[in-house]
C-alpha positions, 0 to 999 in steps of 0.5 A: 131639569135641562139647563141651556147656555146662560142668556148673558153669555155670548156664543162664538159665531160658529155655534148655534143655540137650539132648543132642549140644551142642544147646540150646533157647532159648525166644525169649519170643514170644507165650507161654512154650514157643511159639517156640524158637531152637536153639544148636548148639555143636561144638568151640568153634564155634556156630550158631543155628537160627531166631532168633525176633523182634528182641525175642528177640535178648537171649535168644539172646546170653545163651544164647551167653554161658551156653555160655561162648562169645564172639560171634565163635565163631558161624559161622552163623545158619540160618533154616529159612524167612523167616516173622518168628517164625523169621527176624525177628531175624536181621538184628539178631542178625547185627549182634552176631555179627561172623563169622557168615553168614546161611544161608537158602533161595534163595527167602528170601534176597532178603527177608532182604537187603531185608525190605520185601516181607516186612514188607508181607506180615506187615502184610497178615496181622496188621495194622500194629499187631500187626506193630509190637508183635510184630516191630518193624522187621526189619533187612536183612542185607548181601548179602555175609553171605548164604549161599544153600543148595542141596538136599543141601548140607552145611555143616560146623560145626567138622567136624559136618555139617549137611545141608540139604534143600528142604522146601516145603509150608508155604512154598516158601522152607523147608528143613530141616536134618539133623543126623547127630550127633543123628539129628534134623531142625531142622524149622521148620514143615514137621513141624508144631506140638507144644505142650507143654501137650498132652503126655499119657501117649501122648507129644507131640501134633502138628498141621499149620500151613497159614499164609499164603501158600504152603501146598501139601498135596501138597508137604508130604506129599512133604517129610515123606516125604523126612525120614522116609526118613532114619529120624530119631530126633527132630525139633527143632521151632520150635513147640516143642522136641525131640519123638520118642524114636526113629524109631517115635515120629517116624513116629507123629507124622508120621502124626498130622500127615498124617491131620489135614492130609488131614481139613482139606483134605477139609473145606475142599474141601467148603465153598462159596466164600462169606462164611461159608467162613472161619468154617466152616473155623476151626470145622471145623479146631477140631473136628478138633484137639479130636477128635484131642486127646481121642483122644490123652488130653488132658483140658484143658477145651475153653475152654483148648484153644481159647485155646491154638489160637486163633492157629493156627486163624485162620492155618490157615484163612487159609492154607487159603483162599489155597490154595483160591483159587489152586487154583480160579483 
């Protein structure tokens, strides 16, 4: 039987107790309720899913302690993909977890063992100063502690099956984790972004993430279709938290995501490949999101919406441009 946190034990403010032994940890990256790690507790054993950055590690260890578990109770640290807001802290965290293995997509494993190219890619997107400030120096993971997944592989956590499916579209080194116990997926970025500031009476709002450098719209649509085929009742998003209250709600969110993605792709394909394309894409994407949010019942001022989505607008425009250039080459 699964065990949850003892009722009398107080949780740190950045940890939210969910059902089925799952706990969402606000990693503190960028802003509150932006970036989550998950701690799964099952019969005295534990796994982390996504880690945030090096700066997040103290919070993850504090959450483990609040669960009443020692560091040697953690069997695995799972990263959905190797972008630094999901996996940047994995190496440093594993140094504190003597019996844990890193579980990673096979395309991402080399970058977790030797993060030099991963860091170079991040610097190309964000710049040297921002990478140093936000991520620090990523610590490599010893090869013997790395477990590469396969599509359909099942990993048992104290008898609890966690199934991995290959989910390219956001990145080719992305897998999602099906948790049969909660009938939910740990989605990384495949199922988009849902910020709590945009929740309304209609429920959560969802948007795609097309960040550099491996966005592929058709692959993303296929990956989402594979996930929906299991009729998930909830999704555990890294950005941010658990969404979905039943399979119908999850399907609504998937349609919202795919409708916006199609509109973004249509807009991007219509733009000339000139010096104004990036600005035009960012502005066009912003209009798509604003229209969707207003239809969703969001009443936040436009300025606040722009502030909350500024980073995603920039990265989505960059990632879409990479896809366009690759498609046209």
